LUMVO-777600 format. One record per residue: residue number from 1; residue in three letters; x negated, y negated, z of N, C-alpha, C in turn. Coordinates in steps of 0.05 Angstrom, whole numbers, padded with zeros to 5 digits. Atoms other than C-alpha are relative to their C-alpha. Layout:
N
<pt k="NUM" r="ALA" n_xx="X" n_yy="Y" n_zz="Z" ca_xx="X" ca_yy="Y" ca_zz="Z" c_xx="X" c_yy="Y" c_zz="Z"/>
...
***
This chain:
148
<pt k="1" r="MET" n_xx="-00015" n_yy="-00004" n_zz="-00033" ca_xx="-00659" ca_yy="00092" ca_zz="-00430" c_xx="00029" c_yy="-00002" c_zz="-00006"/>
<pt k="2" r="THR" n_xx="-00025" n_yy="-00003" n_zz="00018" ca_xx="-00586" ca_yy="00122" ca_zz="-00440" c_xx="00022" c_yy="-00016" c_zz="00024"/>
<pt k="3" r="LEU" n_xx="-00016" n_yy="00019" n_zz="-00017" ca_xx="-00532" ca_yy="00073" ca_zz="-00408" c_xx="00025" c_yy="00021" c_zz="00009"/>
<pt k="4" r="ARG" n_xx="-00012" n_yy="-00016" n_zz="-00016" ca_xx="-00495" ca_yy="00104" ca_zz="-00355" c_xx="00030" c_yy="-00016" c_zz="00009"/>
<pt k="5" r="ALA" n_xx="-00027" n_yy="00014" n_zz="-00010" ca_xx="-00419" ca_yy="00092" ca_zz="-00324" c_xx="-00011" c_yy="-00018" c_zz="00023"/>
<pt k="6" r="ASP" n_xx="00008" n_yy="00009" n_zz="-00024" ca_xx="-00455" ca_yy="00073" ca_zz="-00259" c_xx="-00017" c_yy="-00034" c_zz="-00012"/>
<pt k="7" r="HIS" n_xx="00025" n_yy="00032" n_zz="00011" ca_xx="-00509" ca_yy="00014" ca_zz="-00300" c_xx="00027" c_yy="-00018" c_zz="-00006"/>
<pt k="8" r="ILE" n_xx="-00015" n_yy="00019" n_zz="00007" ca_xx="-00447" ca_yy="-00014" ca_zz="-00335" c_xx="00023" c_yy="-00007" c_zz="00032"/>
<pt k="9" r="ALA" n_xx="-00010" n_yy="00009" n_zz="-00021" ca_xx="-00403" ca_yy="-00018" ca_zz="-00270" c_xx="-00016" c_yy="-00015" c_zz="00027"/>
<pt k="10" r="GLY" n_xx="00018" n_yy="00021" n_zz="-00020" ca_xx="-00464" ca_yy="-00043" ca_zz="-00223" c_xx="-00003" c_yy="-00033" c_zz="-00009"/>
<pt k="11" r="VAL" n_xx="00005" n_yy="00027" n_zz="00011" ca_xx="-00479" ca_yy="-00097" ca_zz="-00269" c_xx="00024" c_yy="-00018" c_zz="00003"/>
<pt k="12" r="PHE" n_xx="-00019" n_yy="00017" n_zz="-00004" ca_xx="-00406" ca_yy="-00117" ca_zz="-00277" c_xx="00015" c_yy="-00008" c_zz="00033"/>
<pt k="13" r="PHE" n_xx="-00005" n_yy="00021" n_zz="-00022" ca_xx="-00395" ca_yy="-00128" ca_zz="-00199" c_xx="-00021" c_yy="-00015" c_zz="00010"/>
<pt k="14" r="ILE" n_xx="00024" n_yy="00023" n_zz="-00003" ca_xx="-00460" ca_yy="-00165" ca_zz="-00195" c_xx="00015" c_yy="-00020" c_zz="-00008"/>
<pt k="15" r="ALA" n_xx="-00010" n_yy="00025" n_zz="00018" ca_xx="-00431" ca_yy="-00215" ca_zz="-00240" c_xx="00027" c_yy="-00009" c_zz="00013"/>
<pt k="16" r="LEU" n_xx="-00023" n_yy="00002" n_zz="-00011" ca_xx="-00365" ca_yy="-00208" ca_zz="-00204" c_xx="-00004" c_yy="-00014" c_zz="00027"/>
<pt k="17" r="GLY" n_xx="00003" n_yy="00009" n_zz="-00033" ca_xx="-00396" ca_yy="-00223" ca_zz="-00131" c_xx="-00014" c_yy="-00030" c_zz="-00009"/>
<pt k="18" r="ILE" n_xx="00009" n_yy="00025" n_zz="00015" ca_xx="-00434" ca_yy="-00280" ca_zz="-00178" c_xx="00014" c_yy="-00023" c_zz="00002"/>
<pt k="19" r="VAL" n_xx="-00019" n_yy="00026" n_zz="00006" ca_xx="-00377" ca_yy="-00313" ca_zz="-00194" c_xx="00021" c_yy="-00007" c_zz="00021"/>
<pt k="20" r="VAL" n_xx="-00012" n_yy="00008" n_zz="-00028" ca_xx="-00341" ca_yy="-00303" ca_zz="-00121" c_xx="-00018" c_yy="-00013" c_zz="00014"/>
<pt k="21" r="PHE" n_xx="00021" n_yy="00019" n_zz="-00018" ca_xx="-00401" ca_yy="-00335" ca_zz="-00088" c_xx="00004" c_yy="-00031" c_zz="-00016"/>
<pt k="22" r="ALA" n_xx="00001" n_yy="00031" n_zz="00005" ca_xx="-00401" ca_yy="-00396" ca_zz="-00142" c_xx="00021" c_yy="-00017" c_zz="00004"/>
<pt k="23" r="LEU" n_xx="-00028" n_yy="00016" n_zz="-00004" ca_xx="-00323" ca_yy="-00410" ca_zz="-00133" c_xx="00013" c_yy="-00003" c_zz="00022"/>
<pt k="24" r="SER" n_xx="00003" n_yy="00010" n_zz="-00028" ca_xx="-00338" ca_yy="-00412" ca_zz="-00064" c_xx="-00016" c_yy="-00016" c_zz="00015"/>
<pt k="25" r="GLY" n_xx="00024" n_yy="00016" n_zz="-00002" ca_xx="-00390" ca_yy="-00456" ca_zz="-00067" c_xx="00009" c_yy="-00021" c_zz="00019"/>
<pt k="26" r="ASP" n_xx="00001" n_yy="00027" n_zz="-00010" ca_xx="-00356" ca_yy="-00519" ca_zz="-00045" c_xx="00017" c_yy="00003" c_zz="00031"/>
<pt k="27" r="LEU" n_xx="-00009" n_yy="00004" n_zz="-00029" ca_xx="-00322" ca_yy="-00490" ca_zz="00015" c_xx="-00016" c_yy="00006" c_zz="00026"/>
<pt k="28" r="PRO" n_xx="00024" n_yy="00005" n_zz="-00015" ca_xx="-00351" ca_yy="-00503" ca_zz="00082" c_xx="-00009" c_yy="00035" c_zz="00014"/>
<pt k="29" r="PHE" n_xx="00009" n_yy="-00032" n_zz="-00006" ca_xx="-00393" ca_yy="-00430" ca_zz="00105" c_xx="00012" c_yy="-00004" c_zz="00037"/>
<pt k="30" r="GLY" n_xx="-00010" n_yy="-00003" n_zz="-00025" ca_xx="-00387" ca_yy="-00450" ca_zz="00183" c_xx="-00021" c_yy="00011" c_zz="00022"/>
<pt k="31" r="SER" n_xx="00016" n_yy="-00019" n_zz="-00020" ca_xx="-00423" ca_yy="-00412" ca_zz="00238" c_xx="00019" c_yy="00024" c_zz="00016"/>
<pt k="32" r="LEU" n_xx="-00003" n_yy="-00032" n_zz="-00005" ca_xx="-00414" ca_yy="-00348" ca_zz="00269" c_xx="00027" c_yy="-00009" c_zz="00025"/>
<pt k="33" r="SER" n_xx="-00017" n_yy="00020" n_zz="-00008" ca_xx="-00376" ca_yy="-00391" ca_zz="00324" c_xx="00028" c_yy="-00009" c_zz="-00006"/>
<pt k="34" r="SER" n_xx="-00020" n_yy="00021" n_zz="00013" ca_xx="-00334" ca_yy="-00428" ca_zz="00282" c_xx="00000" c_yy="00003" c_zz="-00033"/>
<pt k="35" r="PRO" n_xx="00003" n_yy="-00014" n_zz="00029" ca_xx="-00326" ca_yy="-00392" ca_zz="00219" c_xx="00023" c_yy="-00020" c_zz="-00026"/>
<pt k="36" r="GLY" n_xx="-00010" n_yy="00019" n_zz="00016" ca_xx="-00310" ca_yy="-00440" ca_zz="00158" c_xx="00017" c_yy="00021" c_zz="-00015"/>
<pt k="37" r="ALA" n_xx="-00024" n_yy="-00015" n_zz="00011" ca_xx="-00260" ca_yy="-00423" ca_zz="00107" c_xx="-00024" c_yy="00015" c_zz="-00025"/>
<pt k="38" r="GLY" n_xx="00031" n_yy="-00023" n_zz="00019" ca_xx="-00331" ca_yy="-00395" ca_zz="00056" c_xx="-00010" c_yy="00022" c_zz="00011"/>
<pt k="39" r="MET" n_xx="00016" n_yy="-00021" n_zz="-00016" ca_xx="-00356" ca_yy="-00350" ca_zz="00105" c_xx="00013" c_yy="00027" c_zz="-00011"/>
<pt k="40" r="MET" n_xx="-00009" n_yy="-00018" n_zz="00011" ca_xx="-00316" ca_yy="-00297" ca_zz="00085" c_xx="-00001" c_yy="00010" c_zz="-00034"/>
<pt k="41" r="PRO" n_xx="00003" n_yy="-00005" n_zz="00031" ca_xx="-00315" ca_yy="-00295" ca_zz="00004" c_xx="-00031" c_yy="-00006" c_zz="-00002"/>
<pt k="42" r="LYS" n_xx="00030" n_yy="00004" n_zz="00000" ca_xx="-00391" ca_yy="-00314" ca_zz="00019" c_xx="-00014" c_yy="00034" c_zz="00003"/>
<pt k="43" r="LEU" n_xx="00013" n_yy="-00022" n_zz="-00013" ca_xx="-00402" ca_yy="-00252" ca_zz="00055" c_xx="00002" c_yy="00026" c_zz="-00017"/>
<pt k="44" r="ILE" n_xx="-00013" n_yy="-00023" n_zz="00008" ca_xx="-00359" ca_yy="-00207" ca_zz="00018" c_xx="-00019" c_yy="-00003" c_zz="-00025"/>
<pt k="45" r="ALA" n_xx="00021" n_yy="00000" n_zz="00030" ca_xx="-00391" ca_yy="-00232" ca_zz="-00054" c_xx="-00030" c_yy="00014" c_zz="00012"/>
<pt k="46" r="GLY" n_xx="00027" n_yy="-00008" n_zz="00005" ca_xx="-00459" ca_yy="-00217" ca_zz="-00024" c_xx="00001" c_yy="00026" c_zz="00010"/>
<pt k="47" r="LEU" n_xx="00001" n_yy="-00027" n_zz="-00006" ca_xx="-00443" ca_yy="-00150" ca_zz="00005" c_xx="00007" c_yy="00014" c_zz="-00029"/>
<pt k="48" r="MET" n_xx="-00005" n_yy="-00009" n_zz="00029" ca_xx="-00413" ca_yy="-00135" ca_zz="-00066" c_xx="-00022" c_yy="00001" c_zz="-00017"/>
<pt k="49" r="ILE" n_xx="00028" n_yy="00003" n_zz="00005" ca_xx="-00475" ca_yy="-00153" ca_zz="-00099" c_xx="-00015" c_yy="00019" c_zz="00007"/>
<pt k="50" r="ALA" n_xx="00013" n_yy="-00017" n_zz="-00018" ca_xx="-00515" ca_yy="-00115" ca_zz="-00048" c_xx="00006" c_yy="00034" c_zz="-00012"/>
<pt k="51" r="LEU" n_xx="-00015" n_yy="-00032" n_zz="00002" ca_xx="-00473" ca_yy="-00048" ca_zz="-00056" c_xx="-00006" c_yy="-00002" c_zz="-00036"/>
<pt k="52" r="ALA" n_xx="00004" n_yy="-00012" n_zz="00029" ca_xx="-00473" ca_yy="-00055" ca_zz="-00134" c_xx="-00028" c_yy="00006" c_zz="-00012"/>
<pt k="53" r="LEU" n_xx="00027" n_yy="-00018" n_zz="00010" ca_xx="-00549" ca_yy="-00053" ca_zz="-00136" c_xx="-00004" c_yy="00012" c_zz="00001"/>
<pt k="54" r="ALA" n_xx="00001" n_yy="-00023" n_zz="-00001" ca_xx="-00544" ca_yy="00004" ca_zz="-00105" c_xx="00009" c_yy="00018" c_zz="-00014"/>
<pt k="55" r="VAL" n_xx="-00010" n_yy="-00018" n_zz="00024" ca_xx="-00501" ca_yy="00039" ca_zz="-00154" c_xx="-00019" c_yy="-00003" c_zz="-00021"/>
<pt k="56" r="LEU" n_xx="00020" n_yy="00009" n_zz="00021" ca_xx="-00548" ca_yy="00004" ca_zz="-00205" c_xx="-00022" c_yy="00018" c_zz="00002"/>
<pt k="57" r="VAL" n_xx="00034" n_yy="-00014" n_zz="-00001" ca_xx="-00613" ca_yy="00031" ca_zz="-00177" c_xx="00004" c_yy="00034" c_zz="-00009"/>
<pt k="58" r="GLY" n_xx="-00011" n_yy="-00028" n_zz="-00005" ca_xx="-00573" ca_yy="00105" ca_zz="-00165" c_xx="00019" c_yy="00005" c_zz="-00026"/>
<pt k="59" r="GLY" n_xx="-00025" n_yy="-00008" n_zz="00024" ca_xx="-00537" ca_yy="00102" ca_zz="-00236" c_xx="-00007" c_yy="00026" c_zz="-00017"/>
<pt k="60" r="GLY" n_xx="00006" n_yy="-00020" n_zz="00022" ca_xx="-00585" ca_yy="00150" ca_zz="-00271" c_xx="00010" c_yy="00022" c_zz="00007"/>
<pt k="61" r="THR" n_xx="-00013" n_yy="-00023" n_zz="-00003" ca_xx="-00546" ca_yy="00207" ca_zz="-00244" c_xx="00024" c_yy="00009" c_zz="-00008"/>
<pt k="62" r="SER" n_xx="-00030" n_yy="00001" n_zz="00001" ca_xx="-00481" ca_yy="00187" ca_zz="-00263" c_xx="00005" c_yy="00011" c_zz="-00029"/>
<pt k="63" r="GLU" n_xx="-00007" n_yy="-00017" n_zz="00008" ca_xx="-00440" ca_yy="00215" ca_zz="-00313" c_xx="-00008" c_yy="-00029" c_zz="-00036"/>
<pt k="64" r="ARG" n_xx="00009" n_yy="00019" n_zz="00021" ca_xx="-00466" ca_yy="00181" ca_zz="-00394" c_xx="00031" c_yy="-00020" c_zz="-00015"/>
<pt k="65" r="LEU" n_xx="-00023" n_yy="00012" n_zz="00007" ca_xx="-00417" ca_yy="00124" ca_zz="-00420" c_xx="00014" c_yy="00006" c_zz="-00025"/>
<pt k="66" r="ALA" n_xx="-00011" n_yy="-00016" n_zz="00019" ca_xx="-00404" ca_yy="00160" ca_zz="-00481" c_xx="00018" c_yy="00030" c_zz="00003"/>
<pt k="67" r="ALA" n_xx="-00018" n_yy="-00035" n_zz="-00006" ca_xx="-00378" ca_yy="00232" ca_zz="-00448" c_xx="00019" c_yy="-00014" c_zz="00020"/>
<pt k="68" r="ILE" n_xx="-00030" n_yy="-00004" n_zz="-00011" ca_xx="-00321" ca_yy="00193" ca_zz="-00409" c_xx="00021" c_yy="00004" c_zz="-00009"/>
<pt k="69" r="ASP" n_xx="-00027" n_yy="-00007" n_zz="00014" ca_xx="-00254" ca_yy="00212" ca_zz="-00423" c_xx="00018" c_yy="-00022" c_zz="00012"/>
<pt k="70" r="TRP" n_xx="-00016" n_yy="00024" n_zz="00005" ca_xx="-00215" ca_yy="00152" ca_zz="-00432" c_xx="00025" c_yy="00009" c_zz="-00005"/>
<pt k="71" r="SER" n_xx="-00027" n_yy="-00007" n_zz="00005" ca_xx="-00148" ca_yy="00185" ca_zz="-00438" c_xx="00023" c_yy="-00018" c_zz="00026"/>
<pt k="72" r="ASP" n_xx="-00016" n_yy="00006" n_zz="-00021" ca_xx="-00122" ca_yy="00159" ca_zz="-00371" c_xx="00012" c_yy="-00040" c_zz="-00001"/>
<pt k="73" r="ARG" n_xx="-00001" n_yy="00025" n_zz="00003" ca_xx="-00129" ca_yy="00084" ca_zz="-00405" c_xx="00026" c_yy="-00007" c_zz="00005"/>
<pt k="74" r="GLY" n_xx="-00036" n_yy="00011" n_zz="00006" ca_xx="-00052" ca_yy="00071" ca_zz="-00413" c_xx="00006" c_yy="00000" c_zz="00038"/>
<pt k="75" r="HIS" n_xx="-00007" n_yy="00000" n_zz="-00019" ca_xx="-00042" ca_yy="00086" ca_zz="-00341" c_xx="-00017" c_yy="-00020" c_zz="00022"/>
<pt k="76" r="ALA" n_xx="00019" n_yy="00030" n_zz="-00025" ca_xx="-00102" ca_yy="00036" ca_zz="-00308" c_xx="00010" c_yy="-00018" c_zz="-00019"/>
<pt k="77" r="LEU" n_xx="-00007" n_yy="00028" n_zz="00016" ca_xx="-00074" ca_yy="-00012" ca_zz="-00365" c_xx="00028" c_yy="-00016" c_zz="00015"/>
<pt k="78" r="MET" n_xx="-00026" n_yy="00003" n_zz="-00021" ca_xx="-00001" ca_yy="-00010" ca_zz="-00329" c_xx="00000" c_yy="-00011" c_zz="00024"/>
<pt k="79" r="VAL" n_xx="00000" n_yy="00003" n_zz="-00021" ca_xx="-00029" ca_yy="-00015" ca_zz="-00263" c_xx="-00014" c_yy="-00031" c_zz="00000"/>
<pt k="80" r="VAL" n_xx="00008" n_yy="00026" n_zz="-00003" ca_xx="-00069" ca_yy="-00077" ca_zz="-00279" c_xx="00020" c_yy="-00021" c_zz="-00012"/>
<pt k="81" r="LEU" n_xx="-00020" n_yy="00008" n_zz="00006" ca_xx="-00009" ca_yy="-00104" ca_zz="-00322" c_xx="00020" c_yy="-00013" c_zz="00026"/>
<pt k="82" r="ILE" n_xx="-00018" n_yy="-00005" n_zz="-00016" ca_xx="00039" ca_yy="-00094" ca_zz="-00264" c_xx="-00016" c_yy="-00019" c_zz="00032"/>
<pt k="83" r="THR" n_xx="00014" n_yy="00016" n_zz="-00020" ca_xx="-00014" ca_yy="-00126" ca_zz="-00214" c_xx="-00005" c_yy="-00030" c_zz="-00007"/>
<pt k="84" r="ALA" n_xx="00010" n_yy="00029" n_zz="00013" ca_xx="-00027" ca_yy="-00194" ca_zz="-00258" c_xx="00029" c_yy="-00006" c_zz="00009"/>
<pt k="85" r="ALA" n_xx="-00032" n_yy="00008" n_zz="00000" ca_xx="00057" ca_yy="-00197" ca_zz="-00261" c_xx="00003" c_yy="-00012" c_zz="00038"/>
<pt k="86" r="GLY" n_xx="-00006" n_yy="00003" n_zz="-00032" ca_xx="00055" ca_yy="-00196" ca_zz="-00177" c_xx="-00015" c_yy="-00028" c_zz="00007"/>
<pt k="87" r="ILE" n_xx="00013" n_yy="00016" n_zz="00000" ca_xx="00000" ca_yy="-00244" ca_zz="-00181" c_xx="00020" c_yy="-00035" c_zz="-00012"/>
<pt k="88" r="PHE" n_xx="-00018" n_yy="00018" n_zz="00017" ca_xx="00034" ca_yy="-00295" ca_zz="-00222" c_xx="00026" c_yy="-00008" c_zz="00009"/>
<pt k="89" r="ALA" n_xx="-00033" n_yy="00009" n_zz="-00004" ca_xx="00102" ca_yy="-00288" ca_zz="-00193" c_xx="-00010" c_yy="00000" c_zz="00039"/>
<pt k="90" r="TYR" n_xx="-00002" n_yy="00003" n_zz="-00025" ca_xx="00074" ca_yy="-00292" ca_zz="-00115" c_xx="00003" c_yy="-00025" c_zz="00005"/>
<pt k="91" r="GLN" n_xx="-00010" n_yy="00028" n_zz="-00012" ca_xx="00077" ca_yy="-00367" ca_zz="-00105" c_xx="00033" c_yy="-00008" c_zz="-00001"/>
<pt k="92" r="ARG" n_xx="-00026" n_yy="00013" n_zz="00011" ca_xx="00142" ca_yy="-00375" ca_zz="-00144" c_xx="00026" c_yy="00024" c_zz="00023"/>
<pt k="93" r="LEU" n_xx="-00022" n_yy="-00008" n_zz="-00018" ca_xx="00187" ca_yy="-00322" ca_zz="-00108" c_xx="-00009" c_yy="00013" c_zz="00030"/>
<pt k="94" r="GLY" n_xx="00007" n_yy="00001" n_zz="-00022" ca_xx="00144" ca_yy="-00313" ca_zz="-00046" c_xx="-00011" c_yy="00033" c_zz="00007"/>
<pt k="95" r="PHE" n_xx="00015" n_yy="-00025" n_zz="-00008" ca_xx="00112" ca_yy="-00249" ca_zz="-00004" c_xx="00021" c_yy="00020" c_zz="00005"/>
<pt k="96" r="LEU" n_xx="-00016" n_yy="-00014" n_zz="-00003" ca_xx="00178" ca_yy="-00211" ca_zz="00009" c_xx="00007" c_yy="00016" c_zz="-00030"/>
<pt k="97" r="LEU" n_xx="-00007" n_yy="-00015" n_zz="00025" ca_xx="00200" ca_yy="-00202" ca_zz="-00064" c_xx="-00024" c_yy="00003" c_zz="-00020"/>
<pt k="98" r="THR" n_xx="00022" n_yy="-00017" n_zz="00019" ca_xx="00139" ca_yy="-00202" ca_zz="-00098" c_xx="-00014" c_yy="00021" c_zz="00011"/>
<pt k="99" r="MET" n_xx="00014" n_yy="-00030" n_zz="-00007" ca_xx="00108" ca_yy="-00138" ca_zz="-00055" c_xx="00021" c_yy="00007" c_zz="-00005"/>
<pt k="100" r="SER" n_xx="-00018" n_yy="-00020" n_zz="00002" ca_xx="00172" ca_yy="-00108" ca_zz="-00058" c_xx="00002" c_yy="00010" c_zz="-00031"/>
<pt k="101" r="LEU" n_xx="00002" n_yy="-00007" n_zz="00030" ca_xx="00173" ca_yy="-00113" ca_zz="-00135" c_xx="-00020" c_yy="00015" c_zz="-00006"/>
<pt k="102" r="LEU" n_xx="00021" n_yy="-00004" n_zz="-00001" ca_xx="00109" ca_yy="-00106" ca_zz="-00139" c_xx="-00009" c_yy="00038" c_zz="00000"/>
<pt k="103" r="MET" n_xx="00003" n_yy="-00032" n_zz="-00008" ca_xx="00111" ca_yy="-00032" ca_zz="-00102" c_xx="00014" c_yy="00016" c_zz="-00009"/>
<pt k="104" r="PHE" n_xx="-00025" n_yy="-00013" n_zz="00021" ca_xx="00176" ca_yy="-00019" ca_zz="-00135" c_xx="-00008" c_yy="00012" c_zz="-00029"/>
<pt k="105" r="GLY" n_xx="00015" n_yy="-00009" n_zz="00027" ca_xx="00139" ca_yy="-00019" ca_zz="-00208" c_xx="-00015" c_yy="00010" c_zz="-00007"/>
<pt k="106" r="LEU" n_xx="00016" n_yy="-00022" n_zz="00002" ca_xx="00081" ca_yy="00009" ca_zz="-00189" c_xx="00012" c_yy="00028" c_zz="00003"/>
<pt k="107" r="LEU" n_xx="-00003" n_yy="-00031" n_zz="-00011" ca_xx="00119" ca_yy="00072" ca_zz="-00160" c_xx="00017" c_yy="00014" c_zz="-00020"/>
<pt k="108" r="THR" n_xx="-00020" n_yy="-00016" n_zz="00012" ca_xx="00177" ca_yy="00076" ca_zz="-00206" c_xx="-00017" c_yy="-00005" c_zz="-00033"/>
<pt k="109" r="VAL" n_xx="00014" n_yy="-00002" n_zz="00032" ca_xx="00133" ca_yy="00057" ca_zz="-00282" c_xx="-00021" c_yy="00008" c_zz="00000"/>
<pt k="110" r="VAL" n_xx="00025" n_yy="-00012" n_zz="00005" ca_xx="00068" ca_yy="00078" ca_zz="-00265" c_xx="00000" c_yy="00026" c_zz="00010"/>
<pt k="111" r="GLU" n_xx="00008" n_yy="-00035" n_zz="-00009" ca_xx="00072" ca_yy="00142" ca_zz="-00221" c_xx="00029" c_yy="00015" c_zz="-00004"/>
<pt k="112" r="ARG" n_xx="-00031" n_yy="-00010" n_zz="00000" ca_xx="00149" ca_yy="00157" ca_zz="-00242" c_xx="00011" c_yy="00011" c_zz="00019"/>
<pt k="113" r="ARG" n_xx="-00012" n_yy="-00006" n_zz="-00023" ca_xx="00177" ca_yy="00161" ca_zz="-00173" c_xx="00028" c_yy="-00002" c_zz="-00002"/>
<pt k="114" r="ASN" n_xx="-00033" n_yy="00009" n_zz="-00004" ca_xx="00254" ca_yy="00169" ca_zz="-00157" c_xx="00007" c_yy="-00032" c_zz="00010"/>
<pt k="115" r="VAL" n_xx="-00004" n_yy="00026" n_zz="-00008" ca_xx="00280" ca_yy="00099" ca_zz="-00159" c_xx="00008" c_yy="-00003" c_zz="00024"/>
<pt k="116" r="LEU" n_xx="-00005" n_yy="00012" n_zz="-00028" ca_xx="00317" ca_yy="00100" ca_zz="-00095" c_xx="-00014" c_yy="00003" c_zz="00018"/>
<pt k="117" r="ARG" n_xx="00022" n_yy="00001" n_zz="-00025" ca_xx="00263" ca_yy="00129" ca_zz="-00056" c_xx="-00017" c_yy="-00024" c_zz="-00005"/>
<pt k="118" r="ALA" n_xx="00024" n_yy="00023" n_zz="00006" ca_xx="00213" ca_yy="00084" ca_zz="-00095" c_xx="00016" c_yy="-00028" c_zz="00021"/>
<pt k="119" r="ALA" n_xx="-00012" n_yy="00026" n_zz="-00011" ca_xx="00260" ca_yy="00026" ca_zz="-00077" c_xx="00000" c_yy="00000" c_zz="00034"/>
<pt k="120" r="LEU" n_xx="00007" n_yy="-00006" n_zz="-00030" ca_xx="00268" ca_yy="00051" ca_zz="00005" c_xx="-00032" c_yy="-00002" c_zz="00006"/>
<pt k="121" r="TYR" n_xx="00027" n_yy="00004" n_zz="-00008" ca_xx="00193" ca_yy="00051" ca_zz="00005" c_xx="-00011" c_yy="-00023" c_zz="-00005"/>
<pt k="122" r="SER" n_xx="00018" n_yy="00032" n_zz="00001" ca_xx="00178" ca_yy="-00008" ca_zz="-00021" c_xx="00008" c_yy="-00023" c_zz="00014"/>
<pt k="123" r="VAL" n_xx="-00006" n_yy="00021" n_zz="-00020" ca_xx="00223" ca_yy="-00047" ca_zz="00023" c_xx="-00010" c_yy="00002" c_zz="00030"/>
<pt k="124" r="ALA" n_xx="00004" n_yy="-00002" n_zz="-00022" ca_xx="00210" ca_yy="-00012" ca_zz="00080" c_xx="-00031" c_yy="-00006" c_zz="00006"/>
<pt k="125" r="LEU" n_xx="00031" n_yy="00003" n_zz="00004" ca_xx="00123" ca_yy="-00018" ca_zz="00066" c_xx="-00001" c_yy="-00041" c_zz="00001"/>
<pt k="126" r="THR" n_xx="00004" n_yy="00033" n_zz="00001" ca_xx="00139" ca_yy="-00098" ca_zz="00052" c_xx="00006" c_yy="-00014" c_zz="00030"/>
<pt k="127" r="LEU" n_xx="-00006" n_yy="00010" n_zz="-00020" ca_xx="00174" ca_yy="-00103" ca_zz="00115" c_xx="-00014" c_yy="-00004" c_zz="00021"/>
<pt k="128" r="PHE" n_xx="00020" n_yy="-00003" n_zz="-00027" ca_xx="00121" ca_yy="-00076" ca_zz="00161" c_xx="-00017" c_yy="-00016" c_zz="-00009"/>
<pt k="129" r="ALA" n_xx="00027" n_yy="00021" n_zz="00003" ca_xx="00068" ca_yy="-00116" ca_zz="00126" c_xx="00009" c_yy="-00030" c_zz="00006"/>
<pt k="130" r="TYR" n_xx="-00004" n_yy="00024" n_zz="-00002" ca_xx="00104" ca_yy="-00179" ca_zz="00134" c_xx="-00005" c_yy="-00007" c_zz="00030"/>
<pt k="131" r="TRP" n_xx="00000" n_yy="-00006" n_zz="-00033" ca_xx="00117" ca_yy="-00158" ca_zz="00205" c_xx="-00023" c_yy="-00004" c_zz="00012"/>
<pt k="132" r="LEU" n_xx="00034" n_yy="-00002" n_zz="-00010" ca_xx="00037" ca_yy="-00147" ca_zz="00216" c_xx="-00007" c_yy="-00025" c_zz="-00003"/>
<pt k="133" r="PHE" n_xx="00028" n_yy="00028" n_zz="00009" ca_xx="00007" ca_yy="-00205" ca_zz="00175" c_xx="00018" c_yy="-00020" c_zz="00010"/>
<pt k="134" r="GLY" n_xx="-00017" n_yy="00027" n_zz="-00005" ca_xx="00069" ca_yy="-00259" ca_zz="00181" c_xx="00004" c_yy="-00001" c_zz="00036"/>
<pt k="135" r="LYS" n_xx="-00007" n_yy="00000" n_zz="-00018" ca_xx="00088" ca_yy="-00246" ca_zz="00246" c_xx="-00011" c_yy="00007" c_zz="00027"/>
<pt k="136" r="ALA" n_xx="00020" n_yy="-00008" n_zz="-00013" ca_xx="00037" ca_yy="-00203" ca_zz="00294" c_xx="-00021" c_yy="-00014" c_zz="-00005"/>
<pt k="137" r="LEU" n_xx="00020" n_yy="00008" n_zz="00004" ca_xx="-00017" ca_yy="-00236" ca_zz="00262" c_xx="-00004" c_yy="-00029" c_zz="-00012"/>
<pt k="138" r="LYS" n_xx="-00006" n_yy="00030" n_zz="00004" ca_xx="00009" ca_yy="-00301" ca_zz="00247" c_xx="-00014" c_yy="-00014" c_zz="-00029"/>
<pt k="139" r="ALA" n_xx="00015" n_yy="00009" n_zz="00021" ca_xx="-00025" ca_yy="-00304" ca_zz="00179" c_xx="00026" c_yy="-00014" c_zz="-00011"/>
<pt k="140" r="PRO" n_xx="-00025" n_yy="00010" n_zz="00015" ca_xx="00019" ca_yy="-00354" ca_zz="00129" c_xx="-00003" c_yy="00016" c_zz="-00029"/>
<pt k="141" r="LEU" n_xx="-00008" n_yy="-00010" n_zz="00031" ca_xx="00048" ca_yy="-00322" ca_zz="00072" c_xx="00015" c_yy="-00017" c_zz="-00012"/>
<pt k="142" r="GLU" n_xx="-00016" n_yy="00016" n_zz="00013" ca_xx="00089" ca_yy="-00356" ca_zz="00020" c_xx="00023" c_yy="00012" c_zz="00005"/>
<pt k="143" r="ARG" n_xx="-00029" n_yy="-00009" n_zz="-00014" ca_xx="00158" ca_yy="-00364" ca_zz="00034" c_xx="00016" c_yy="00010" c_zz="-00024"/>
<pt k="144" r="GLY" n_xx="-00012" n_yy="-00011" n_zz="00029" ca_xx="00181" ca_yy="-00367" ca_zz="-00041" c_xx="00034" c_yy="-00004" c_zz="00006"/>
<pt k="145" r="LEU" n_xx="-00035" n_yy="00002" n_zz="00010" ca_xx="00264" ca_yy="-00359" ca_zz="-00057" c_xx="00007" c_yy="00007" c_zz="00031"/>
<pt k="146" r="LEU" n_xx="-00019" n_yy="-00009" n_zz="-00019" ca_xx="00281" ca_yy="-00328" ca_zz="00007" c_xx="-00005" c_yy="-00014" c_zz="00033"/>
<pt k="147" r="TRP" n_xx="00001" n_yy="00021" n_zz="-00013" ca_xx="00254" ca_yy="-00386" ca_zz="00058" c_xx="-00003" c_yy="00011" c_zz="00023"/>
<pt k="148" r="PHE" n_xx="00003" n_yy="-00008" n_zz="-00023" ca_xx="00229" ca_yy="-00339" ca_zz="00110" c_xx="-00035" c_yy="00020" c_zz="00002"/>
***
């Protein structure tokens, strides 16, 4: 059997779905009329496992793992590192600062966009997201350094 990219991806996402399902095991599932905190993580993990199985089964037509061009790995690594920094800073800095810095970092460091345009876009997108989730949908967002 030839190892293919979809086989690796399928196995990885099945394992990730199992981990998410196990970590959300202590959370109550609830019912459809009164969903618990564990309903969405378990539903998403189940869906991820099902779709990963489909990718795994249909993986025979994908590119061989040895034939994949890995020249863009530096770009992918920068995205992962900037995102990890955002996750680390979220509770300390709060939603507004973290998301603005995250978007700015991704646009300037990874995508090499104009600094001024990237700053304006990052702040505008973050303020829109803050209004949408924090105000309109009343989702609790981390306050951080700015206290709002």
